[in-house]
Structure formats: C-alpha cells, structure tokens
C-alpha positions in Angstrom: 53.5 26.2 177.2 50.2 26.2 175.4 49.9 22.4 175.8 50.5 22.9 179.5 47.6 25.4 179.7 45.4 23.0 177.7 46.2 20.1 179.9 45.6 22.3 183.0 42.2 23.5 181.5 41.2 19.9 180.9 42.2 18.7 184.3 40.3 21.7 185.8 37.3 20.7 183.7 37.4 17.0 184.8 37.8 18.0 188.5 34.8 20.4 188.0 32.8 17.6 186.5 33.8 15.1 189.3 32.7 17.7 191.8 29.3 18.1 190.3 28.8 14.3 190.0 29.6 14.1 193.7 27.0 16.8 194.5 24.4 15.2 192.4 25.1 11.8 194.0 24.7 13.4 197.5 21.0 14.1 196.5 20.0 10.5 195.7 18.3 10.1 199.0 17.4 12.1 202.2 19.9 10.4 204.6 22.7 12.9 204.1 22.8 16.0 206.4 20.1 18.4 205.3 22.5 21.4 205.3 24.8 19.5 202.8 21.9 18.8 200.5 20.6 22.3 200.5 24.2 23.6 199.8 24.5 21.0 196.9 21.3 22.1 195.3 22.3 25.7 195.5 25.7 25.0 194.0 24.5 22.8 191.2 21.7 25.2 190.0 24.3 28.0 190.0 26.7 26.0 188.0 24.1 24.8 185.6 22.8 28.4 185.1 26.4 29.4 184.2 26.8 26.6 181.8 23.5 27.5 180.2 21.1 25.5 178.1 23.4 24.5 175.3 25.7 22.3 177.6 27.6 19.2 176.3 25.8 15.9 176.5 27.7 14.7 179.6 26.5 17.8 181.5 22.9 17.3 180.1 23.0 13.6 181.6 24.1 15.1 184.9 21.3 17.7 184.8 18.8 15.0 184.1 20.0 13.0 187.1 19.8 16.2 189.2 16.2 16.9 188.2 15.2 13.3 189.1 17.0 13.6 192.5 15.0 16.8 193.3 11.8 14.6 193.2 13.6 12.8 196.1 14.4 16.0 197.9 10.8 17.4 197.9 9.8 14.3 200.0 11.9 15.4 202.8 10.1 16.6 206.0 12.4 19.5 206.6 11.0 22.7 205.2 14.4 24.2 204.3 15.1 21.2 202.0 11.7 21.4 200.4 11.9 25.0 199.9 15.4 24.8 198.2 14.2 21.8 196.1 11.2 23.7 194.9 13.4 26.7 194.1 15.8 24.5 192.2 13.0 22.7 190.2 11.6 26.2 189.2 15.0 27.5 188.1 15.8 24.2 186.3 12.4 24.2 184.6 13.2 27.6 183.0 16.8 26.6 182.1 16.0 23.1 180.8 12.2 22.6 180.4 12.6 19.4 178.4 14.7 17.8 181.2 12.2 19.0 183.8 9.5 17.5 181.7 11.4 14.1 181.7 11.2 14.1 185.5 7.7 15.5 185.5 5.9 12.4 186.6 8.0 12.0 189.9 8.3 15.8 190.4 4.5 16.5 189.8 3.2 13.8 192.1 5.5 14.8 194.9 4.7 18.4 194.5 1.0 17.8 194.3 1.1 15.9 197.6 2.9 18.8 199.3 0.2 21.2 198.3 -2.1 19.7 200.9 0.4 19.8 203.8 -0.8 22.2 206.4 2.6 23.6 207.0 2.8 26.9 204.9 6.7 26.7 204.8 6.2 23.5 202.7 2.9 24.1 201.0 3.5 27.6 199.5 6.8 26.7 197.8 5.3 23.5 196.4 2.3 25.4 195.1 4.5 28.0 193.5 6.8 25.4 192.0 3.9 23.3 190.7 2.3 26.3 189.0 5.6 27.3 187.3 6.2 23.7 186.1 2.7 23.5 184.7 3.1 26.9 182.9 6.6 26.8 181.7 8.0 23.2 181.5 5.1 20.8 180.9 2.9 20.7 177.8 -0.9 20.5 178.6 -1.0 17.1 177.2 1.4 16.0 179.9 -0.1 18.2 182.7 -3.7 17.0 182.5 -3.2 13.3 183.1 -1.0 14.2 186.1 -3.7 16.4 187.5 -6.4 13.7 186.9 -4.3 11.2 188.8 -3.9 13.7 191.7 -7.7 14.3 191.6 -8.2 10.5 192.5 -6.0 10.8 195.5 -7.5 9.2 198.6 -6.5 12.3 200.7 -9.5 14.7 200.8 -7.4 17.8 200.8 -5.7 16.7 197.5 -9.1 16.2 195.8 -10.4 19.6 197.1 -7.6 21.5 195.4 
C-alpha cells in the first residue's frame, strides 16, 4: 500500500512538472491568446512561490526559462500582459534574485524601453518593476552598464529618464 502511495505521489509530481513545463512553453512568444498567457504567468508564479527558493535543480531550470520568457512577454503591446509580466518579474526577483539576474540583460532592456511609453498602464508597472529589479535582484556592477546602454538609446524620452 505504501508503494502505491509513493507511485501515486511520483506520478502526480511528474504530471505537475509536465503541466508547469507546458505553461512555461506557452510564454515563449506572444502569439498565444493573451488571456492564456496572463493565466500562465499567474499560475507559475504561485506555484514557484509555494515551492520556495530551495527547489530541486529541474525546477530551477524551469524557473530560469520562465524568467527569460518574461522578457518576451513585456514586449507585448497589451497592457494586461505587460502588467502581469512586470508583477511576475518582481515576485520572481524577490524569490530567486540570482535567476532574475541571469535574465537581467533581456529584462532590463525591455523594461527600460517601456519606461518611455506614454501609456501609463504600461509605463508605471515597468518603472516599478525596473526599480525593484535594480534594488533587489541586480548587483550595482550589473545595473550600471545596463543603464549606460539605455542612456545611449536613440529615443529622446529614454535618454531624458
């Protein structure tokens, strides 16, 4: 009976992992339905928060892919997706600062560009997220080169910030 319970627990864990892998894969680009992507981000962050920072290596790999895919999601033009992606980045940056730092190059550049969007529903979450990333997840040695690169942007609003 104990073996059956262990087999059942293992099967459930494998099914959960497969489900999480599918959710992460749905965030690789912005072609999927935006509601599906927002739900995927919400679900994944919730599950990663439950698992905590001391997750097994296969979960850490999944979290790393998730962080990189968030950089893709912040490029969406739909404010609900950008808002959710920014919230997810902030929450993952607190939970796994080193993983957020690994995706920092892509995340930082995308977020910096959003800070000069005139639409507040996109700009404000990006500003908040960028500040949180810079404060909690990225070492100053990493942040300064990213800011300097943004300062040379050809867009005048980007240079003014």
